[in-house]
N, C-alpha and C positions, 0 to 999 in steps of 0.2 A: 588588537585589531578589530576593527569594526566591520560586522557581517550582515549581509542581508540574505535571507532564505527565501525562495520563491517556492519551496517544496515542504509541504506539511510534514512527513515523515523525516526529513532531514533535519527540519528545525528541532523537532522531538530529539533525535540523535545528537544534535549540539549539545543540548542541555543535559543528555544522559551522559554525555562524555566528559562533563563538568565546566561547560562554559557558561557564563552568566549574562544577565540582562545589558551589562555594560558592554559586551562583546557582540551580542546578537541583537542590533538594533532596529532590524525590520523584518516584517513577516507577512505573509498573506492571511486573509480573513479564515483560510482553513486550516491555519496552523493552530492547533487547539490544546495541543499537549507540549509540556506539562501546563495545566492549567493557570497554576500560581505563579509560573514564571512568564508565560506568553502574554498575560494580561498587562504586563508592563511594557511590551515591545510594540512599536508602532505598526501601524497595518498600512501596507502599501498596494491594496487591492486584492484580486485573486488571483489564482494561478493563471487563469487564461486572459485576465483583463488587468494586467499590470499598471500602475500609476507611476509612469517613468519620471515625471516630475518630482513626485515625492521621494523617490529613491534618490534622484540628484540632490535633493535638498538634505538627505542624510550623509551624503558623502561617505559611502562605504569604501572599505579598502578592498573588499571581495564581495562578489555575489554568486550564491548558489544556486543553481538551475538544474533542470532535468528535460532530457530530450523529449519524453512522451507528455509530461504534466504542464510544460509551458509552451507559449508559441513562439516559433522560430523568429520571426519578425522582431517581435518584441525583445527577445534575447540578442538578437545581433545589434538593435539599436542600443542598448545597454552597453554591448562589447566596444562601442565608439569612445565611451568615457570611462569605462571601470573593466576590472579584472573580472571576468566571469569564469566560473567552472561548471561546466556542463557534464551532468551524469548521465547514465543510462543503465539501469538495473532491470535485466530480464532473468537472471539466473542466480542460485544461490551463491556460486562463484562471484558473480557480478557483486552481489551484496557485501561479500567478505572484502573486495578490494575497494568497495565504496568506503566502509569503516577504516579500514588500514589508511586509505587515502586521506580522510578526514583526520585520523589521529597523526598523521604526519604532518599535515597542514597546519594543525593547530597545538602539536605539541601534547597530545593525549595518545600516545601510541599504546601504553599499557592498558588504559581503559579501553581502547577500541579492541585490543586482542581479548580483553575479558569477555566482551560482548559477542565477538565472533565466537569463541569457545562456547559460551552459553547458547547461542545460536544454533549451532552444530548438536549440542547436546539436547535441546528440545525436539529437534527434527529427528534425531536418530533415537530417542528413547520413547517417542510417541508414535505408534503405528497402530493400524487397524487390524483385526485379525486374517482379514482376507480382502482382495480388491472389491470395492463398492463401487459401483458405477453411479456416476453423479453428473448433473447438469448444475453448473453455477450461473446464474443469472444476475448481470449487472444492471440492467436497464429494462424499461417497460415503455410500451407504446412507441417504437416496437421493442418486443423482447430481444434483448442482446445478451451474449454468452462470453466465454473466453477460450482463445484457441491456444495452442501448444506453445507459442512463442510470448507468453505472458509471465510474469513473476506469480500470479495468483495460480496458474497452471502448474508451475514448478512446486509451490507450497503445497497444493492438493496432492500432488504426486509423492512428494516427499514424506508425507503422513499416510500415504497408502490408498487413496482415493484414485479412481480411474476416469478422467475426464471424457465423456461420450464425444465430445466436439475436438478431441486432440487431433483429428487430421484437418482442422481449420487453423486460420491464423488471426492474431489480433482480436477484434471484438466484433464476430459476425452477427448478423441480424439473424433470428431464427423465428419459426412459428411454433405454436402450441403442440402440434403434431409432432414435431421434431424430438420432444422431450420423452417420447414413448419408451425408450431403452433405458432410462435412468431409473436405478433403484432409489435416489434420493434426488429431489429437487432442491437445491439450495439458493434461496434469494438473500442476496448480499443486502447488508444494512446501508452500503453506499457504493457507487455514486447515487444510485436511485434509492430513496429511503423506503424499501418495502416494509409492509406492515402485516398484521395478521389478515386483514381484509383482502390481501393479494393472495394469501395462502388459500383462503376460500374461493376466491376466482379460479385458481388453478386446480382446486379440488372437484370442481364441477366436472374438468375433463378427465381427471385422474383421482377418483375417490379412494383408491386403494394404495396410493403410492405416498411415501413419506415426503412431507414438503415441510420445509424449516427455515426460519431467518437464521441466519450466520452473521457473524461479525467481519465486516468488510476489512476493517482496520487489521484484523490479524491474518487475513490473506493478501492484502495489498499494500501494505505499509512496510517498506524496506527499511534498512538502517538497524536501529536497536530494538525496533517493536517486536519482532518474532520471538527474541530472546525472553521476552516477558509474557509469553502466551502459552507456557507450559501446561497451566491448569486449565485454560480454555480449551487447549486442543484435547487435553485428556478426557474433559467433560464432552466435547463434541464427539469424540471417538467412542465414548462409553455409550452414547445415545445411538449412534449410527451402527454400533454391532449389534443392536437389537433389530436390525432391519430384517 
């Protein structure tokens, strides 16, 4: 079966489940894991600017898309010529069924179940000592954070953090003053590439707060990625517990 994936975390999951470059024949430029495998797969644009002609030339049997990461009109255009599976992952349960369905679709049920069990193990065994209030920033100019109906929020909650913007939805714009309640300000490595200089900018407003860069993939890449983040979460929690 020839597959085109329009979603970075799903591309990673396909290879983790045991598919090969002979099966995954198209990917976005943001599909970077696993590096040694994806380098051999044709790039068909970005998640938001798909090159439909390139995809047509590949003649895939199936295209995997995502409600949030891809543009509706582009996905609908592909549906005219190809079988397109559109995913939507907001919760841990959604993630479970994503892997289960990929396993069924590509005859990798056992491997999918192994990753699902490992994901639940990672999230159940990695907890902070007490609820720590956090603000998780995904963008700058303007600052944007995450509401309670996002996958990032669910991962934060699962490992014991309390999102101070849990009363909001999706990705609201906020002001620097809105961060006052947070014990920790987390600056995600993606989609905006926060760096040390951005920590210093916020430290001018909040000199006594803990402000840290966090691995955006560990919180936002659904599929198989969370199952591989146990050491990262343990290190993060160990650091957070000193707040």
